[in-house]
N, C-alpha and C positions, 0 to 999 in steps of 0.2 A: 413232592406232589401228593403223596398219601396223607401227610399231615394237613395239607391245605384242603383236601377233600373232606376231612373229618370235621372242619368247622362249618358254620352256616353258609358263609360266602362260597366256600369250595363246593358245598353240596348244591347250592343254587347254580354254580357253574356247570356241574355234572348234569343236573336236570335240564338246564338250557341246551346243553350239547345233545342230550338224548332226544329232546323235543325237535331240535333242528334236523338231526340225522333221520329221525322217524318221519318228519314231514317230507323230506327229500325222497326217501324210499317209498313211502306210502303214495305220494303223488305219482311216482313212476309206476307202481303196481296198479294204481287206480286206472291209469291209461290202458294197461293190459285188460283189466277187469271190464271196463266199459266197452272196449273194442270187441272183446270176446262175447259179451252179452248181446251187443249189436248184431253180431253175425251168427247167433244161434249156437254158440259153443257153451257147453255146460261148465259153469264155474263151480267146482266142487267146494272150494274153500277160499275165503278171503281172510287172511290173518293179519292181525296187528302184533308186531313183535315176532319172535321165533320160538318154536317149541322148546320145552314142554308146554302144553296147553294149560291155561289157568281157568278159562271160561269159554264157553261156546254156545251159540244159539242158532238153530237152523231156521232161516226165513225163506220160504219157498223151497227151492232146490239147492240153495247155497248155505253152507255153514260159515257163520261169521264168528271168528275166534279172537280171543285175547291171550297172548302167550307170555311166558316168563321173561324171555330175553328182550328187553325193550329197545331194539335197534332196527327199526324199519318195519318190514312186513313182507307178505308174499301172497301170490295168487296160485292156486292149484287148479289146473284145467283138466277136464276129462280127456284121457288119451293124449297127454301132452307130449310123450316121447315114444311110447310103443303102444301096440294094440292089446297088450296083456291087460286084463281087467276091464276092458272096454265093454260096457253093457248097452250103450247107446251109440252105435257107430255113426249115425247121422249127426250126433252132437259132439263128436270127438274132434279135438284140434288137429290130430294127425291126418284125419280124413277130409279136412277142408281144402279148398283150392289154394294154389300158391299165392294168389292175390290176397285172400283172406288171412292166411298165415303171416304174410309179410305185414299186413295192416296191423294185426294184433301185436307183432313184435315191435314195430316202429312206434306204436301208440305210446309206449312208456317214454321213449325218447322225446316225442312231441310234447308230452305233458310236462317233462322237465324243462323244455325250452319255454313253454307257456308260463310255467312258474317263474322262470328267470325274467321273462318280459314283465310279468306282474310285479316282481320285486323291484326291478329297475324303474318301472313306471311309478310305483309308490314313492320310491326314493326321490326321483326328480320332481314329483308333484309337490313335495314338501321342502326340498332344499333349493329348488329352482332348476331351470333347464339351461343347458350350456349354449352359448352362442359365440361365434368368432368376433374378435374385437378389431382385427386388422393391425394389431401391434403386438409385439413380444415383450412381456413383462417379466422381470427377474423376481421370482418368488422366494428364493433362498440361495445363500452362498455357503459352500462347504469350507470350513476353516482350514487355512493353509494351502488352499487350492490356488491355481493361477488367477482365477477371478478374484479371490480374496486379496492376493498379493498385489494385483493391479489396482485395487481400490474400488471395484464394482460393489454396489450396495443393493439390498432387496428393495423392491418398489421402484426401481429405475426401469425405464423403457428403452429397449435396444433400438436405436434409430437406424444405424447402418453398421456394416461389418465389412472390412476390406474395401471400403468405398462403394458398397452395394446397399441400397435401401432395403431394410428388412420389414416384412409384413406377415411372416408366419414362422412357427417353430421349425417346421420341416426345412424351409429355406435356410434359416440360420444354422441348423444342425449340419446341413450339407456343406455349407461354406466352411464351418469349423473343421469338419472331417478332412476337407481338401487342404487346409492350412496347418495340419499337424506338424509341429516342429518348426514352424515358420512364424515369425512375429507378424501380427496384424493389428490394425487400428479398429477399435470399436467405439462408436459414438452413442452415448446414452443421454437420457433426459429424465428428470424426476417425473413420476406418474402425476398427471394433472397439469403438466407444463412447468417451465422454468428454463434455466440456462443449460445449454448443451455442454457435455463434457466428453473429451476424447481420451481413451486410455490405450496404451500399447500392451498387447498380451500375446503369449505364445502357447497355443494349445498343446497339451502333452501328447507325446507319442505313446509312451507306456502309461496306460490309463488304469488307476486302481479299480478294483472290483466295486461295482455299484456306484461308480462315479463317471462323469463324462470327461472329455479332454480339458474342459475349462473348470469343472467343479461347480457348476451353476445349475439351479433348477429354474426352468422357464415355462411360460404358458402364454397361449394366444387365445384363450377362451375365458369367459366370465359367466357366472350364474345370474340369471335374472328371473323375475316373477311376472309372467304374463297375467292377464285378467283371470280370475278364478276358474271360469268355465273352460278356459283353454288348457289349463294345466294337465288334467288327465289325458287329453288327446296328445299333447306334446310329450307327456311322460311316456305314453305308449310308443310314440315315434322314436324317441331316444332310447327307450327300453329295448326295442327291437334292434336298434343299432348297437347297443352295448352287448346284447346276447350274441350277435354275429361277430362283434369284435373279440369278445372273450372266447368264442368258439374258434376263431382263427388263431388266437394266441395259444390255446390249449393244443390244437392240432400241430402247430409249429413246435411247441415244446415237446410233444410226444415224438415228432419226427427227429428232433435233435437228440432226444434220449435214446432212441433206437440206433441212430447213427453212431453215437458215442459208445454204445454197447458193442457194436461191431468193430469199433476202433480200440476196444479194450479198456474204455474208461467207464467206471461205474458211476451212475448218477447219484448225487449226494442230496438232492433236494426233493426226493419223492416223499409225499406226505401220506402217512397212514392214519390210523385212528388216533394215535397220540398227537400227531402233528395237527390234524384237523381240530381236535379238542383244544390244543394250545392256541391255534389261530382264532377259533370261535370265542374263546375266553378273552383274548386280548382285544379282538375287534369289538366285543360287547362293551368293553370299557369306554369306547368312543361314543356309544349311544345306540338307541334302538334302530335308527335309520341306517347307520353304518352296518349294523348286523343284518338288516334286511337286504342291503346291497351285497353283502358278503354271501348270504344265502343264494342270491341270484347267480353269483359267480360259481359257487359250488354246484348248483343245479345244472348249469351248462356243462361243467366238468363231468358230472355224473352221466349226463345224456351222451356225451361223446365217448367216454370210456366204455359205457355199456354197449355201444354199437361198434366197438373194435372187433375185428374178425378173429376172436378168440373163443374156442369151445367153451360152452357153459354160459357165455354172455349172449345177449340178443343178437349181436353182430355175428357171432359164431353160428347161431342157428340160421341166420339169413344166408350165410355161405352155403348151407346145405340146400336151401331153396334155389339158389343160383345153380348149384350142381344139378339139381333135378330139372331145372329149366334147360340147361345146356345138353344134358344127356338123355332127357326124356323119361327118366325113371328115378324113383327115390333111392337114396342110400338105404340099405337094410336098416330098419328102425333100431334093432338091437345094437348094430354097429355104431349108429349115430349116438345112441344113448350111452354106449361105452366111451365114445370119444368125448362127449360132454362130461361124463363122470370123471375121466382123466383130467380134463380141463379144469373142473372144479377142484380136484385135489391139488393141481398145480397152482391155482389161484389162492387157495387156502394156505398152501405152503409159502407162497410169496408174501401173503398177508402176515403170516406168523414171523417170517424173516424180517419184514419191514418193522413190525411191532417190536421185535427183539432189539433191532438197531436203534429204534427211537427211544426205547426204555433206557438203553445204555447212554444215549446222548442226554437224556433227562437226568439220569443219575450223575453224569459228569458235570452237568450244569447245576448240581446241588439241589435239584428238585424245582428249580426256577423255570417257569414256563417261558418267561421273556428270554432268559439265558439259553434255553433250549432252542428257541426260534432263531436267536442270533447265531448259534453254532450251526444250525441247519442251513441257514441262508448265506453262510460265508462262502 
């Protein structure tokens, strides 16, 4: 990896990664900044990157700074955690109402969701918007799989399975799951018409990782281009749908990760800075639009992770607002600050551990980002 960074291509990959990460974090912090300004909270500093400071200029009452470590940014609010050093009590975050503090906290999450919707909207506006076709098309066959051995081919349409007419991926998948280990007849037809063909196939009971019982990739959607003025609106519509979809996927993944931890199974596919760098670099090879789509997915991820009920994160701070609402009084500010400090130490320790594990995987892959990703996703 180090040798690849030293060449021009590798340097561009690093710059691209820094830009992507900075945009994601700065958009999040911009949400906090705008919400705080809207509600009369003094924003002491809006920083690009992390200290030490390289340059700063005070505009009005806010210091705008550029810092040495180019990974995101931060917002420093007056009276953010304790009343120590507060010179303008009426402008301090800690003295604002529960409603205002919640709005400031959630604004960062909302901005990341809006960024995701924007990214997905741009993507669909240029590559086309999806629509259901009413038929299930085979897009790829995994070599050596039951589908391959039965003679199924890409670009064939699945007409029926087990004597049942097929019109959606969900329907076909449910039928296959019910027929695991049992031979079934599948009727297919070339895309665009032609003679029907029937094959007998037995879905696997023991399914290899990242493969289905049949070893076939299928789709019941296609991309189409509506008239030009409709594309942005349809892009936004499908962009919102994608943001919600990926939000659900990420929440589900986090639930499974926590459940597996309690069952004594360590998660293997958590991505840290090295993993995200590798994915960003590989996705960028597919083109600008695929990178924009990927940024949307990561933005949703950042929004959800940031609102987890963990001290030091926005979600952890929200828990203290709930406690205040339930018991009618604030947790002692110094106690809350200490808890958030401990949470930050724990998060940084976890970050360091994940980075260490990822570096080991990268070294074992011979410095190959593609090999690293393959090992991570096994």
